[in-house]
C-alpha positions, 0 to 999 in steps of 0.5 A, a space after each residue: 276450545 269447546 263450545 256448547 249450544 244449549 236448547 230446550 229439548 234434545 234435538 241431536 247429539 253427535 257422538 264424539 270420542 272427546 268433547 274437546 273442540 266439539 259443537 253439540 246441541 244439548 238440553 241443559 247444563 248436564 250436557 256439558 259432561 263432567 266438569 274439569 273441576 268441582 269445589 264442594 266447600 267454601 274457601 277464601 284461600 284458593 290458588 289463583 287461576 293464573 297460569 293454572 293447569 286444570 284436568 290437562 288444560 294448561 293456562 286456563 286463564 287465557 282460554 274460554 271458561 264456563 262456571 256454574 253454581 246454584 244459590 238460594 238467595 233467601 237473603 238474611 243479610 238484608 240491606 247490606 250494601 257490601 259486595 258479597 263475593 260468590 266467586 273471584 280470581 285474580 286482582 283488581 286489574 286482571 281478574 274475574 268475579 261474581 258478586 251479590 249486593 243485597 241492598 239492590 238485590 243485584 248480581 254483578 259479573 265483572 272481568 278486568 284487563 288492560 291494567 284495569 283500564 277496561 272492565 266488562 260488567 253484566 248486572 242482573 237485579 233479582 226479583 222478589 219471586 226469584 229470591 223466594 223461588 229456591 235455588 237459582 242456577 247461575 252460569 257465567 262464561 268468559 269467551 276469549 274472542 267470542 265478542 263483537 269483532 273477535 273481542 273478549 266477552 262475558 255472559 251471565 245466565 240465570 236458570 238457562 236464560 241470558 241476562 246480558 253480555 259485555 264486550 269492549 275493544 280494549 278488553 284483553 283475553 286474560 281473566 286472572 292475575 296472580 292474586 288468589 281465588 275465593 269461593 263464597 269469600 273474598 280472597 285478597 281484600 279488594 274485589 277481583 276485576 274492580 279496575 279503578 273503581 275504589 267503591 268496589 273495595 267494600 267486600 265481604 264473604 257471601 252471607 245472603 242465602 245458601 250456596 248449594 255445596 252438593 253440586 258445588 262450584 263447577 268449572 269447565 276449562 277451555 269451554 264456552 257454553 251458550 244457551 240457544 232456542 230450539 230450532 224449528 222442526 223443519 231445520 232439524 235435518 239441516 242441524 243434523 247434517 251440520 253437526 255431523 259435518 263438524 264431527 267428520 272434520 
C-alpha cells in the first residue's frame, strides 16, 4: 500500500526507486506522481473496478484507493433534488460513489459493504463562494484499514482540506461489487453504495457544472493520500530522519 502525506510546502522528499510502499511528504496532489489510470472522457458504461487489475496492481477494490477530479459547480441544474453522479462503481450493496445534489448543494461520498447493511457517508455543503470560484479539486480516498481500530475509512478533500471521514465497525474492506462504473453518469440505474436507502434511487447524469476533462478523473491504486499540516521548523530534522529511516527499511 502506498500512503502519502500532503503538506503546504515541500519539506523533504525521500528519493526511492518506486513510490509503491513509500511514505513521503509532498506539497500537493502532483506529488503522487503519475496516476495509475486517467479518464479524459465522460462514460456511463465503464467496466467495474471489482477484481480489476490496473497498471500492475491486482484486485484494486480490495486495496486502498485515491481518486481526484476537478469540477466547476456553476450549477445550471438549479433546484434538482436528484443525485447527480460524478463517479461510481459497483452496486447498492457493495460500491463506492461520489454524487452532487443541486437542491442542497451537497457533495456526498459513500461506500457500502456488508451486504448493504453498512454505509459510510461523508457530506459537504458547497458555499456560494465555492460554487462561484471556479474549479474545485475533489480528492476522495478509501482506506481498507486506516480507520479507528483498523476499520475501513473513507475521506473527502476539497482543495486540499479534509471535509470529513467516516468509519464503522461493520464496514468491510471491499469498495466495488460487480456492477459497472460511471464517470459523470449513472452506470446501473440505482446509485452505487446506496445500501438499503431507496431514496437514493433518484439518480441522473451530472449536469451541474463543468468537469475538467483535461486533468480528467485520476486514480491511484493501492494508495491512500493524506493531507497534513506542515511540521514546525524544529521538527524538520526529525522528519527527515524518519523518512530516510523508512526508506532504508
